[in-house]
KOLNUZA-994287 format. One line per 2 residues: number of its first residue (from 1); for each residue x, y, z of N, C-alpha, C. Coordinates in pm, 1 decimal, decimal comma, m for minus. Example, Ala and Ser with C-alpha at 12.3 -4.5 7.8 and 13.67 -1.06 7.14 Angstrom:
1) 1319,0:m569,0:780,0:1230,0:m450,0:780,0:1320,0:m330,0:780,0  1285,0:m225,0:708,0:1367,0:m106,0:714,0:1290,0:3,0:787,0;
END
This chain:
1) 84,5:m116,2:0,0:0,0:0,0:0,0:89,6:123,2:0,0  63,5:214,3:m90,5:148,6:331,4:m107,9:143,9:427,9:9,9;
3) 33,7:433,6:83,0:19,6:533,6:187,1:85,8:495,0:319,4  146,2:378,1:327,8:210,5:333,8:451,9:354,7:287,8:427,1;
5) 442,6:375,1:375,5:577,5:331,1:340,4:662,0:288,1:460,2  645,4:352,7:574,4:724,4:312,3:691,9:685,0:171,6:735,7;
7) 557,0:144,1:730,7:510,4:10,4:768,1:553,8:m93,8:665,5  563,9:m52,7:540,2:609,0:m144,5:434,7:750,0:m195,1:466,8;
9) 838,7:m104,7:505,8:976,3:m144,0:538,9:981,0:m236,1:660,6  905,5:m201,4:764,3:903,3:m285,8:884,7:843,0:m422,6:856,4;
11) 735,6:m424,3:777,8:670,3:m551,2:745,1:762,5:m639,6:662,1  833,1:m580,0:568,4:928,1:m658,1:487,8:1042,5:m710,7:573,8;
13) 1090,8:m628,8:666,7:1197,6:m673,7:757,0:1149,2:m792,2:841,6  1025,8:m782,9:890,1:969,6:m895,2:966,4:962,0:m1021,2:880,4;
15) 921,9:m1006,4:755,2:914,2:m1122,6:665,8:1050,3:m1185,4:642,9  1148,7:m1100,7:630,6:1284,8:m1152,7:611,1:1328,2:m1231,8:734,3;
17) 1298,4:m1180,1:852,2:1330,6:m1252,9:975,0:1257,9:m1386,9:976,8  1128,4:m1386,0:942,9:1052,6:m1510,7:937,0:1111,6:m1608,6:836,5;
19) 1153,0:m1557,7:721,1:1215,4:m1643,6:619,6:1348,3:m1700,4:665,5  1427,7:m1619,6:735,2:1555,3:m1668,9:787,8:1533,1:m1777,9:893,2;
21) 1430,4:m1759,1:974,8:1398,6:m1860,6:1075,7:1359,4:m1991,9:1007,4  1275,0:m1982,8:905,1:1234,2:m2105,0:834,8:1349,5:m2168,1:756,9;
23) 1439,7:m2085,7:704,5:1557,8:m2139,9:637,0:1645,1:m2216,1:735,9  1666,3:m2158,1:852,6:1743,5:m2227,0:956,6:1673,1:m2355,8:998,8;
25) 1541,6:m2351,7:1008,2:1464,0:m2471,1:1042,5:1481,7:m2580,2:937,1  1478,0:m2541,4:811,0:1496,3:m2638,2:702,5:1634,0:m2702,1:709,1;
27) 1736,3:m2620,8:729,8:1872,7:m2675,1:740,1:1887,1:m2766,9:860,9  1826,4:m2728,3:972,2:1831,2:m2811,4:1092,2:1759,5:m2945,1:1069,5;
29) 1645,3:m2940,2:1001,5:1571,1:m3062,4:974,4:1650,0:m3154,7:882,7  1712,5:m3099,4:780,9:1796,6:m3180,0:691,2:1911,2:m3244,7:768,3;
31) 1976,4:m3167,9:852,2:2085,4:m3219,9:934,5:2036,6:m3333,8:1022,1  1920,3:m3315,5:1083,4:1866,3:m3416,3:1173,5:1828,3:m3544,0:1099,4;
33) 1764,2:m3528,9:983,0:1721,5:m3646,4:904,9:1842,6:m3723,0:851,9  1938,6:m3651,7:797,9:2060,0:m3717,9:747,4:2135,1:m3783,7:862,2;
35) 2147,7:m3714,6:971,8:2217,3:m3772,4:1087,3:2147,7:m3895,4:1140,8  2015,8:m3891,3:1145,6:1938,4:m4004,8:1197,9:1946,4:m4124,7:1104,0;
37) 1935,1:m4102,2:972,8:1926,8:m4213,1:877,7:2061,3:m4268,2:832,7  2165,2:m4188,0:832,3:2293,3:m4234,6:781,6:2399,0:m4254,7:889,3;
39) 2387,3:m4185,3:998,7:2491,6:m4192,0:1100,7:2439,4:m4237,5:1236,5  2308,7:m4260,3:1247,0:2250,2:m4305,7:1372,6:2260,6:m4203,3:1484,9;
41) 2270,3:m4077,4:1448,0:2287,1:m3972,2:1546,8:2190,9:m3858,1:1516,1  2075,6:m3857,7:1581,2:1975,2:m3754,4:1556,6:2003,5:m3631,2:1641,4;
43) 1948,9:m3522,4:1598,3:1959,3:m3398,7:1673,5:1854,6:m3402,6:1785,2  1899,6:m3393,2:1907,6:1808,6:m3398,4:2021,5:1723,7:m3270,9:2024,0;
45) 1592,2:m3286,6:2037,5:1502,0:m3172,4:2047,4:1462,3:m3112,0:1915,1  1483,0:m3184,2:1805,1:1449,0:m3126,6:1675,1:1299,2:m3098,4:1661,8;
47) 1215,8:m3180,6:1724,2:1071,5:m3155,1:1718,3:1035,7:m3028,7:1797,2  1099,3:m3008,3:1910,0:1076,4:m2886,4:1987,3:1119,3:m2763,1:1909,1;
49) 1235,4:m2771,1:1848,1:1284,8:m2657,6:1770,2:1195,6:m2630,0:1649,9  1140,4:m2734,7:1590,1:1048,8:m2716,8:1477,9:923,4:m2642,8:1522,6;
51) 866,4:m2682,1:1634,3:746,6:m2615,3:1685,5:775,6:m2469,6:1719,3  887,7:m2445,0:1783,4:925,5:m2308,6:1820,3:943,9:m2222,2:1695,5;
53) 1018,8:m2273,6:1598,8:1049,0:m2196,5:1478,1:924,3:m2171,5:1393,6  837,4:m2269,8:1382,8:714,5:m2249,4:1304,7:625,1:m2144,8:1369,1;
55) 611,6:m2150,2:1499,2:526,9:m2053,7:1568,6:576,9:m1911,8:1554,2  703,5:m1892,1:1578,1:755,7:m1755,4:1574,4:765,6:m1702,9:1431,2;
57) 796,5:m1790,0:1335,3:803,7:m1742,6:1196,3:665,4:m1702,0:1146,1  561,7:m1775,7:1185,4:425,3:m1739,8:1146,4:393,4:m1598,1:1194,4;
59) 431,8:m1567,1:1315,7:405,6:m1433,7:1369,3:479,5:m1327,2:1287,9  599,4:m1356,3:1243,7:677,2:m1257,7:1168,5:625,4:m1236,1:1026,3;
61) 545,3:m1328,3:973,5:487,5:m1309,2:841,1:357,2:m1229,1:844,7  295,4:m1216,4:960,3:164,6:m1151,7:970,5:163,5:m1002,8:933,6;
63) 264,0:m922,0:970,1:256,2:m779,8:931,8:247,8:m758,0:780,1  329,3:m829,1:703,1:325,2:m812,0:557,9:195,3:m867,3:500,6;
65) 148,3:m976,3:556,9:20,7:m1033,1:512,6:m91,3:m930,8:532,4  m95,3:m865,9:647,0:m199,4:m766,1:672,2:m179,7:m644,7:582,7;
67) m58,0:m600,3:565,9:m31,4:m482,1:485,3:m79,2:m501,5:341,8  m60,9:m621,8:289,7:m99,4:m650,8:151,0:m238,2:m713,2:139,4;
69) m308,4:m717,3:249,4:m440,9:m781,2:253,2:m434,7:m922,0:195,5  m340,4:m999,0:245,2:m320,4:m1135,0:198,1:m402,4:m1237,8:273,1;
71) m488,9:m1193,1:361,9:m572,6:m1287,3:435,4:m680,5:m1342,6:344,2  m728,3:m1459,4:376,4:m831,8:m1523,6:296,7:m963,3:m1448,7:315,1;
73) m1028,8:m1419,4:205,2:m1161,0:m1359,0:212,2:m1257,3:m1446,2:132,0  m1379,9:m1445,4:173,5:m1484,0:m1518,1:102,2:m1579,4:m1413,6:47,6;
75) m1581,6:m1400,3:m83,8:m1663,3:m1294,8:m143,0:m1794,3:m1346,6:m201,7  m1837,1:m1460,8:m155,8:m1961,5:m1519,4:m205,7:m2079,2:m1424,4:m185,2;
77) m2087,4:m1361,8:m67,5:m2199,1:m1274,2:m35,9:m2177,4:m1130,2:m81,5  m2055,5:m1095,6:m116,7:m2027,1:m956,2:m151,2:m1993,6:m936,5:m298,0;
79) m1991,7:m1041,7:m376,2:m1951,3:m1031,1:m516,6:m2043,1:m938,1:m595,7  m2170,1:m935,3:m563,1:m2264,8:m853,1:m638,0:m2304,2:m725,1:m565,0;
81) m2228,7:m690,4:m463,3:m2257,8:m569,0:m386,5:m2183,9:m451,0:m447,4  m2220,0:m331,1:m406,3:m2156,8:m210,5:m460,1:m2014,2:m196,1:m407,2;
83) m1937,5:m115,7:m478,2:m1799,7:m89,1:m436,2:m1797,5:m19,2:m300,7  m1894,8:69,0:m277,0:m1902,2:140,0:m149,1:m1926,0:41,0:m34,6;
85) m2015,5:m52,5:m54,3:m2045,6:m153,2:48,2:m1921,1:m237,5:77,8  m1855,0:m284,6:m26,7:m1734,6:m366,3:m8,5:m1621,3:m287,5:55,7;
87) m1611,3:m159,1:20,8:m1509,5:m73,6:81,7:m1535,3:m61,5:232,7  m1660,3:m41,6:269,2:m1696,4:m35,2:411,0:m1667,5:m165,2:483,6;
89) m1697,1:m276,7:419,5:m1667,0:m406,7:480,6:m1516,5:m426,3:498,3  m1439,2:m383,1:400,2:m1293,3:m394,9:411,3:m1240,2:m312,8:528,1;
91) m1292,4:m193,7:544,5:m1248,1:m110,1:657,0:m1290,0:m171,4:790,2  m1410,2:m226,8:795,7:m1456,0:m294,6:917,5:m1368,9:m416,9:945,4;
93) m1333,0:m490,8:840,1:m1243,3:m605,7:855,2:m1107,0:m564,2:909,2  m1055,1:m452,1:860,4:m927,8:m400,9:911,5:m938,9:m365,6:1059,4;
95) m1051,6:m308,0:1097,6:m1074,1:m274,9:1238,5:m1077,3:m401,6:1324,0  m1146,7:m504,3:1275,8:m1149,9:m631,1:1349,5:m1010,8:m693,2:1360,3;
97) m934,4:m685,9:1252,5:m797,7:m739,9:1256,4:m712,7:m661,7:1355,8  m730,0:m531,3:1361,8:m655,1:m451,0:1459,4:m689,1:m495,8:1601,0;
99) m817,2:m514,4:1628,4:m858,4:m557,7:1762,3:m803,1:m696,9:1793,3  m813,6:m787,3:1698,7:m764,9:m924,7:1719,3:m614,8:m924,6:1747,2;
101) m539,2:m848,0:1669,8:m394,5:m849,6:1688,9:m349,8:m772,4:1811,7  m427,2:m673,6:1854,8:m397,9:m610,9:1984,1:m413,1:m715,4:2094,0;
103) m520,6:m792,5:2087,0:m541,9:m897,5:2187,0:m432,8:m1003,7:2181,5  m393,6:m1044,8:2060,5:m285,8:m1143,8:2047,8:m153,8:m1090,5:2102,8;
105) m122,2:m965,3:2071,1:2,7:m906,1:2121,3:m0,7:m896,9:2273,1  m112,7:m853,2:2327,1:m126,6:m840,4:2472,5:m115,1:m976,1:2539,9;
107) m186,2:m1075,9:2489,7:m186,1:m1206,3:2555,7:m52,1:m1278,8:2540,2  14,3:m1267,8:2425,0:145,6:m1331,0:2412,7:248,6:m1257,8:2497,8;
109) 236,9:m1125,5:2506,6:326,4:m1050,8:2594,5:305,6:m1088,7:2740,3  180,3:m1099,4:2780,1:148,6:m1140,8:2917,6:195,5:m1283,2:2943,5;
111) 174,1:m1371,6:2847,0:219,1:m1510,8:2861,7:371,7:m1517,6:2872,5  441,3:m1431,1:2799,9:587,5:m1426,8:2809,7:629,4:m1386,6:2950,1;
113) 560,7:m1288,2:3004,7:590,9:m1241,1:3140,3:571,9:m1354,3:3241,2  459,1:m1423,8:3231,6:428,5:m1532,8:3324,5:527,0:m1648,7:3305,5;
115) 558,5:m1681,8:3180,2:652,9:m1791,3:3154,2:791,3:m1758,8:3209,1  830,1:m1631,6:3201,1:960,7:m1592,6:3255,0:959,7:m1602,0:3407,3;
117) 850,8:m1556,9:3470,0:840,2:m1565,4:3616,0:841,2:m1710,5:3664,6  775,9:m1798,2:3588,4:765,8:m1939,6:3627,0:879,8:m2024,0:3573,3;
119) 971,1:m1961,3:3501,0:1083,7:m2030,5:3439,1:1037,4:m2145,5:3350,1  930,4:m2119,7:3270,5:879,4:m2219,9:3177,2:980,6:m2246,5:3068,4;
121) 994,0:m2374,3:3032,0:1091,7:m2412,4:2930,9:1043,6:m2536,3:2857,7  1100,2:m2558,9:2738,9:1065,2:m2678,1:2662,8:1116,9:m2802,3:2735,4;
123) 1056,2:m2915,5:2705,5:1081,8:m3035,7:2783,7:1222,9:m3093,2:2765,0  1266,1:m3109,8:2641,4:1395,9:m3173,6:2618,5:1514,3:m3076,8:2627,5;
125) 1498,7:m2964,0:2563,9:1611,1:m2870,3:2555,2:1615,4:m2769,1:2668,8  1502,5:m2749,6:2733,2:1496,8:m2647,4:2836,7:1501,0:m2507,1:2780,0;
127) 1456,5:m2491,0:2655,2:1455,5:m2360,9:2589,6:1349,0:m2273,7:2655,8  1382,4:m2153,9:2700,7:1285,6:m2068,9:2771,6:1167,0:m2029,6:2683,3;
129) 1046,9:m2058,5:2732,3:924,8:m2027,5:2658,2:904,8:m1877,9:2639,8  947,8:m1799,2:2736,5:921,0:m1656,2:2731,1:986,7:m1590,2:2611,1;
131) 1098,6:m1642,0:2564,6:1167,6:m1583,2:2449,7:1080,2:m1592,5:2325,2  1021,7:m1709,0:2304,6:935,5:m1729,9:2188,3:811,1:m1641,0:2197,7;
133) 748,5:m1639,1:2312,9:626,1:m1561,0:2330,1:652,2:m1411,7:2317,2  760,8:m1364,5:2374,2:795,3:m1222,9:2360,8:827,3:m1188,9:2215,6;
135) 895,4:m1281,1:2148,2:926,1:m1261,0:2006,7:802,3:m1255,8:1919,6  698,8:m1328,9:1958,0:573,9:m1327,9:1881,4:492,4:m1201,3:1907,3;
137) 502,6:m1146,5:2026,1:419,1:m1031,1:2059,2:459,1:m906,4:1979,8  584,2:m894,6:1942,1:629,6:m776,0:1867,8:567,5:m770,0:1727,9;
139) 578,9:m874,3:1645,2:513,3:m865,6:1513,4:360,8:m862,2:1523,2  303,3:m923,2:1626,5:158,3:m911,9:1644,3:119,1:m766,8:1670,4;
141) 197,5:m697,2:1751,5:169,6:m555,7:1778,1:185,0:m472,7:1650,4  286,1:m501,2:1571,9:305,3:m429,7:1445,6:187,7:m455,3:1351,3;
143) 140,4:m578,6:1347,6:24,7:m611,0:1264,0:m98,1:m532,3:1309,1  m116,1:m519,4:1439,4:m228,7:m441,9:1492,2:m219,0:m296,0:1450,0;
145) m99,4:m239,9:1456,2:m80,4:m99,0:1417,9:m106,7:m81,1:1268,2  m59,3:m175,0:1188,2:m81,5:m167,8:1043,4:m230,8:m175,1:1013,0;
147) m300,5:m269,6:1075,1:m444,7:m283,1:1050,6:m518,9:m157,1:1094,1  m481,8:m101,1:1208,2:m546,4:22,4:1254,3:m518,6:137,1:1157,8;
149) m397,4:145,5:1108,5:m363,8:250,7:1012,4:m442,3:232,7:882,9  m464,3:109,0:843,1:m540,0:83,5:720,5:m686,4:127,1:733,9;
151) m739,7:120,7:854,3:m877,3:165,9:875,0:m889,2:314,1:838,0  m787,7:392,0:872,6:m794,6:536,7:855,1:m724,3:589,1:730,6;
153) m640,7:509,3:666,4:m564,2:560,7:551,9:m601,0:495,7:420,5  m693,4:404,2:421,7:m731,9:338,7:297,8:m788,6:443,7:202,3;
155) m743,7:442,7:77,8:m793,5:544,4:m13,9:m945,2:535,8:m30,4  m1006,4:651,8:m44,0:m1151,1:656,9:m61,1:m1193,6:606,9:m197,7;
157) m1320,6:593,2:m211,7:m1376,1:545,9:m338,2:m1383,9:659,3:m440,2  m1369,6:623,9:m563,4:m1395,5:715,5:m673,3:m1547,1:741,7:m674,7;
159) m1590,3:864,9:m681,3:m1735,1:892,7:m677,0:m1814,8:816,0:m783,9  m1750,7:782,5:m895,6:m1819,9:706,1:m998,9:m1846,8:563,2:m954,6;
161) m1765,5:510,9:m856,0:m1781,6:372,9:m808,5:m1871,6:364,8:m686,2  m1917,4:477,1:m637,2:m1989,5:481,0:m510,5:m2130,9:425,3:m516,7;
163) m2179,0:393,4:m632,8:m2317,5:342,9:m641,9:m2336,1:205,4:m585,3;
END
């Protein structure tokens, strides 16, 4: 979206981080599979690391997804509606996404705080849970800000399309 260039850069940076995490996950999985099948030496905790990496990378892809409106929409009921009606629904959808991601950022941030206080960790590796949760809350908060900005900065309709 042209009207949110600062968010475009941040969202792209988040995507790159998510991609790097998944690339590292892929390399780790290859190492573990080859080690297990050819050398009888598996990487301990590879399933835990896979769960951690998938969760946090998903969070890092959300800002760009929201910025580009890459979420799944079902237009069965709106295909024959006016452009003005659909524009209003899109803005309402952005508002709902902002609320949802504020809640996700708040709850993952709170969960990180509680996990740190309780010294929560993964079972095999003892990897601290709070790191993952805190890492997820940042891109969730950015997604909320992007969605809120889209509610107010989305370009208006052309008067010819307003019917």
